[in-house]
N, C-alpha and C positions, 0 to 999 in steps of 0.2 A: 669426635672432632670432624667438622665439616670440611668440604673441599676448600672453601675460602680460608679456613683457619690454617691450612697447610702452607699458605703463602709465606709465612714467617720461617718455614723450614726449607725453603728452596735452596738448592745447592748452586752456587755461581758456575761451577764447572758443568753441571748438568744443563743449566740455561745456555751456556756457550755451545754445548754439543747440539742442543735443539736448534739454536740459531744457525749453526753451520748446516744442519740437515735441511732447514727451511731454505737457506740461501742456495743450496745445491738444487733443490727442487724448483726454485724460481728460475735458475739458469736452464734447467732441462725444459721447462715450459716455454721459456723465451725462445730457445732453439726450435722447439716443436712449432711454435707460432710462426716463426720466420719461414720454416720449411713449408708449412701449410699455406702461408701467404704467397710463396713462390708458386706452389701448385695451383693456387687460385688464379694467379696472373696468367699462367699457361692455359688454364681452363677458359678464361675470358677470351684469350686470343684464338683458341680453337673454336669456341662458340661463334665468334665473328666470322671465321673462315667458313664454317659449316652453314651459317646463315646466308652468306653470299652465294654459296653453291646451291642452297635450297631455293633461294629467290630466283636464281637463273633457271633452275629446273622447273619451278612453278610457272615461269613465263613460257618455257617451251611446252609445258603441259597444256596451258591455256591455248596456245597456238594450235596444238594438235587437236584439242577438243573443238576448236572453231572449224576444223576441216572435216569433221565427221559428217556422214559415214564414209567419206572417200579416203580417209587416211589409211596408211598401211598398217594392218593389224600387228605385225611384228614391231613396228616402230612405236605403236601405242603401248604394247606390252613392255618394251624396253624403257620407255619414258616413265611409265607408271612405276616400274620396279626401282628405277633410279631415284624418283621422287620419294617413294616410300622409304627407301634406305636413308636418304638424306634427312627425312623427318624423324626417323628413329634415332639417327646419330645426334640430331639436334636435341631431342628429348633426353637422351642419355647424358649428353654433356651438360645440359641444364640441371639435371638431377645431381650430377657430380658437383657442379658449382654450388648448388644449394647446400649439399652435404659439407663441402669445404667451408662455406660461410658459417654454417652452424658450429663446426669444429673450432673455427677461429674465435667465435663469440664465447664458446665454452672455455677455451684455454685462457682467453683474456679475463673472463670472470674469475677463474681459478687464480690467475696471477694477481688480480686485485685483492682477493682474500689473503693470499700468502704474503703479499707485500704489507698488508695491514698487520698480520701476525708478526712479521719481521720487525716492523716499527715498534709494535707493542713490546717485543722481547728486548729491543734496544732500550726502550724507556724503563723497562723493569730492571735491567742490568745496571742502568745509570742512576737509578733512584737511590737517594741518600737519606730518605725519610725513615723514621723509626718503623719497626714492624707493626706495631699496633695501629699507628696512623695510616700506614699503607693498606693494611687489611680493612680498616674502616672506609677508606676512600674506594677501595675495590668493591666492597659490599654496596656502597651507595651507587657507584657507577653501574654495577651489575643490575641493581634494582631498577635504575632508570632505563637501562637498555631493555630489560625484560618488559617494563611498562610500555616502552615505545613499540617493541615488537608486537605485544598483545593488542595495543591500540590499532596498529596497522592491520593485523589479522582481522580484527573486528570490522574495520572499515572495508576491507576487501570482501569479507563475508556479507556485509550489508549491501555493498554495491552489486555483488553477484546475485543475491536474493532479490533485490528490488529491480535489477536490470535484466541480464540474460536469462536467469532462471525463470522469472515471471513471464518474460516474452516467449520462451520456449514452451512453457505450459500452454500459452495461448495458441502457439503454432500447432501443437498436438491437437487441440480442440478444433482448429480450423481444418486440419487434415481429416479428422473424423467427419466433419460436416461435408467436406468434399467427397469422401467415400460414399456417403449416402446420396449426394446429389447426382452422382454419375449416372445412376439409373432413373432417378425421379425427375431431375430437371437439368439435362445436359447443357442447356443454354446459359444457365447461371454459373456453371463450373468455371468458365473463362474468367468471369469477374472475380470469383472467389480465389482462383489461382493467382490472379494479379495481386490481390491483397496478401496472399500467402507469401509471394515473392518479396513484396515490400517488407513484410514482417521478418523474413529471413535476413534481408539486407540490414534491417535495424539491429537484429541480434548480432550480426557480424560486426557492425560498427561499434556496438557496445563492448563486445569481446575484445576487439582491437584496442579500444580505449583503455580497458583494464590492463591488457598486456603492456601497453605503452606506459601506464602508470607504474607497473611493477618493474619493468626494465626495458626502456626504449631500445629497440634493435638498431635504430638509426644512430644511436650514441656511439656504438662500436663501428658501424659501417661508414657513417658520414661525418661524425664529430659533433662537438657541442653546439655550434651556432645553428646548423640546419635543424638539429633536434629542438632547440629553443624556439626557432621560428614556428615550427609546427605546434609546440606546446603553448606558446603565448597566444597564437591564433585560436586554438581550441579552448584555452582558458577564457578568452573574450566571448566566444560563441556560447560556452557553457554557463558562464556567470552573468553575462550582460555587461561586464566591466571591460571597456576597450583597453587592450594592451598594446604596447609599442616596444619593439626591440631595436636597440641601436648598438652598432659595433664600432668601436674606436680602435684604430690601429690595424695592422695587417693580421687578418684572420689566420690562425695556425692551429694544428693539432697539439694537444697538451700531453705531457708525459704521465705515466703511471695512472693513479686513480684520481687525478685532478678533474678530469671531465665529468665522471659520475658524481664526484663530490660537489662540484659547482652546480651541476644540474639539480641535485637533491636539495641543496640550500636554496636555490632560486625557486624550485617547485614548492618548498615549504613556505617561503616568504610570500609567494603568490597565493597559495592556499589560505594563508592567514589573512592576506588582504581581501580575498574574496569572502571569507567567512565573518571576519570581525571588523574590518576597517570602514565598511560602508563607503568605499571609495567610488568615485565616478570615472577614474582612469588610473592605470598603472604604467610604469615605464621600467624596462629592463635594459641595463647598459652593461656591455662586456668590453673591457679595456685591455687590449693586448699591448704589453710593453716589453722592452728588451729583456728584463730580468724579473718580471712579475706579471700576474694577470689579476684583474679585479672585476668582480661582479657586483652590480648595484641594482637593487630593486626599490623603487620609490613609488608611493601612492599618495593621493590627496585626500585620504580619509580622515576619520575623527582623531587619529593619533592616540597616544597613551603616555602614562607616566612610566618611563623606562625603569627608573630605580625601584618603584613599587613592584613592577612585574619581576624584575631580577631578584628581589627578595623572596619571591614565591616560586623560585625555579624548582624547588623540590616537590611542588604540587602537581597533580596529574593534569591540571588545566594548562600547564605551560610546557608540555612535553615537546611541542614543536620547536620552541626556543632551545630546549636542551638538545634536541636532535641536531639543530643547526650548529650549536657550539661544539658538540662532540665531533661532528664531521670536520669542522674547521680545525679543531685541536689535533685530530688524528693525522691530518696532512700538514701540521705545523703552520697553519694559516692564522689570520687575524679576522675576527668577526666583530663588527661594530653595528649597534642598533641606535639610531638617532630618531627621536620623536618628541613631539609636544602635543598636548591635548588640543585638538582642533586644528592642527597644522600638519597632519599626515605623518607617515613613517618612512624611514630610509634604512635599509639593511645593506651593509657593505661587507663583502668578504674579499680578502686579499691574500694571495699565495705567491711566494717567491719561486722563481724557476731556476 
């Protein structure tokens, strides 16, 4: 008997127990996140105070340097020690702040996963479908999820191979050339060093783009709209398809996993527009309402027959649509795809608050 076959033998009491444990862990992580966020706020305030002290000491130090060699040696020594101490304190508090921000992102990511598990347990407990039908749906859903994960891994591996990995191999070659030029042609070293620096910057930009695609840190730190502004601009730069972001209503942070869910749906819709739509422009609209939030992605491309595409949702070529629908369903949202051949496509996702 496979793991999936054991679904029919699940004990409701056991499910309730697991659900309770997950809910307790969610509460613990929420408390830990709140505590860490308080420490982060204190760290920010402390960093600002130290920065002001360091800037004052920097000014004093510059004034002393301007009086050399007539300045009092003891005064020079004292000023130098105070400035060095302030710089060390500033570096320490910055490192502390970075560590706290990393911990906040980590606990928020764990919370997102646990909340998804909690909702899945709720759905499983509330299900009234027959065992065979439930098992079949679970198998199909699992198969689709594994296909989506595998496709994403292949895309990341391809991007890493064609991007940073290839560029770093070139940088190693440039470094070897520089090593030989140091003794043979020192005048040429400066030019080669400049090219090497440009290459390193390019690799850094590519790596940051890949990190952003995997999990934008700005999504946790700044929220959905600032992250989308960056993504829509980079989408236009990368694909040559101009993108425009429009925000309707009062911009606000969204609860739970809504922000990453909306971002992934918009990201997938834009990627589809860039790959398949042959669009000349795209528009992303975020509408904040009192009890709902709606994301809309509209392009002026070649469009498609939505019903025909929907009938092929089990095929590997439509995993992007499956991914958007699964994400919307997981957060109990509504996803609509409107399109006509030759008249563009509109993807609309709505979530109640």
